[in-house]
C-alpha positions in Angstrom: 89.4 18.9 103.9 85.7 18.4 103.2 83.3 20.8 104.6 81.7 18.4 107.1 85.0 17.1 108.9 86.1 20.9 108.4 82.9 22.2 110.3 83.4 19.5 113.6 87.2 20.2 113.9 86.1 24.3 113.7 83.5 23.5 116.2 85.6 21.5 118.4 87.9 24.4 118.4 85.6 27.2 119.0 83.1 25.8 121.7 85.1 25.6 124.4 86.3 29.8 123.7 82.4 30.8 122.8 81.7 32.1 126.5 84.8 34.4 126.1 84.3 35.6 122.7 80.6 36.3 123.4 81.8 38.5 126.7 84.3 40.1 124.6 81.8 41.0 121.7 79.2 42.2 123.7 81.3 44.5 125.9 82.8 45.9 122.8 79.5 46.8 121.3 78.6 48.3 124.8 75.9 45.5 125.2 73.5 45.9 122.7 72.2 43.6 120.1 74.9 44.3 117.5 77.4 41.9 119.4 75.3 39.2 117.7 76.1 40.5 113.9 79.7 41.2 115.2 80.0 37.6 116.3 78.1 36.1 113.3 80.3 38.1 110.9 83.5 37.0 112.9 82.8 33.7 112.6 82.2 33.2 109.1 85.3 35.0 108.4 86.9 32.7 110.7 85.5 29.5 109.0 86.7 30.6 105.9 90.1 31.3 107.0 90.1 28.3 109.5 92.4 25.9 107.4 95.0 28.6 106.9 95.4 29.3 111.1 98.5 27.9 112.0 98.1 27.5 115.5 94.8 26.3 117.5 96.0 27.8 120.4 96.0 31.2 118.9 92.4 31.0 117.7 90.7 33.2 120.2 93.3 36.0 119.5 92.5 35.7 115.8 88.9 36.0 116.8 89.1 38.9 118.7 91.3 40.8 116.2 88.7 39.8 113.6 85.9 40.9 115.6 87.5 44.2 116.7 88.0 44.8 112.4 84.8 43.7 111.4 83.2 46.3 114.7 85.5 49.0 113.2 84.1 48.1 109.6 80.6 48.4 110.6 80.9 51.4 112.6 82.7 53.2 109.7 79.8 52.3 107.4 76.8 53.0 110.1 75.2 56.3 110.3 75.5 57.5 113.9 72.2 56.4 116.1 70.3 59.3 118.0 67.7 57.2 119.4 68.8 53.8 121.1 66.4 50.8 122.3 67.2 50.9 125.9 65.7 48.1 126.8 67.6 45.8 124.2 71.0 47.4 125.2 70.4 45.8 128.8 68.5 42.7 127.7 71.2 39.9 128.5 71.8 41.1 132.1 70.7 38.9 134.8 67.0 40.1 136.3 68.5 41.4 139.4 70.4 44.2 137.5 67.6 45.5 135.3 66.4 48.2 137.7 66.6 51.4 136.1 69.4 52.9 138.4 71.5 50.1 137.5 71.1 50.1 134.0 72.0 53.9 134.0 74.9 53.0 135.9 76.1 50.6 133.1 74.9 52.6 130.3 77.2 55.5 132.0 80.1 53.1 132.4 79.9 52.3 128.7 80.1 55.8 127.5 83.0 56.4 129.7 84.6 53.4 128.8 84.1 54.2 124.9 85.7 57.8 125.9 89.2 56.2 126.6 91.8 56.0 123.7 91.5 53.0 121.9 94.4 50.6 123.4 93.5 51.5 127.2 89.7 50.6 126.5 90.9 47.5 124.7 93.5 46.6 128.0 90.7 47.1 130.3 88.0 44.9 128.3 90.5 42.1 127.9 91.3 42.0 131.3 88.5 43.0 133.4 85.6 41.6 131.1 87.5 38.6 129.5 89.3 37.6 131.8 92.4 37.8 129.9 96.0 37.5 131.5 98.5 40.3 131.2 100.7 38.1 129.1 97.7 36.9 126.7 96.9 40.9 126.2 100.7 41.4 125.4 100.5 38.9 122.7 97.0 39.9 121.6 97.6 43.7 121.1 101.2 43.5 120.5 102.4 45.3 123.6 105.1 45.1 126.2 104.1 44.0 129.7 105.0 47.4 131.0 102.7 48.9 128.4 99.7 46.4 129.4 100.1 47.1 133.1 100.2 51.0 132.2 97.1 51.3 130.6 95.2 49.1 132.5 96.4 51.2 135.6 95.9 54.5 134.1 92.4 53.3 132.6 90.7 52.3 135.6 92.0 55.6 137.2 90.3 57.5 134.3 87.3 55.6 134.5 86.9 55.9 138.3 87.4 59.7 138.0 85.2 59.9 135.2 82.5 58.1 137.1 82.9 60.0 140.2 82.6 63.3 138.3 79.3 61.7 137.2 78.2 61.1 140.6 78.8 64.6 141.8 77.4 66.3 138.7 74.5 64.3 137.7 
């Protein structure tokens, strides 16, 4: 396959998935500008391996798995940041949610979400934010239906408890 036709086919498969993939990356990166780097690196890898992907229906799952690995590699290499650009972190949100109070709530939610174990966090992000069904999450994470449901239930409960504790103990 020549490069031009590969690009066209890649874009035909990717374009309908772009919104879901972008939401997933934003959420995994806590809404900061790093999500663009993760998307870029993931898409480069996906394009390079595009011909070897057997099922176009599984392409979004491939993107999610690759993005997760890219992000993990970036976090391993990166030194911890102690000062963040607060405005940049919430720049992608609609205007009506850019109040300082709302931004603080979102930051706290991201922080509490990051305290959950990896599988629970992944389940919540995929279901609540990216809009995947339980069956799709089972396939992506290679978990049973009961495990996914259990992670979602426990994760919601843990997040609620943590957020309530923040409200009572600011």
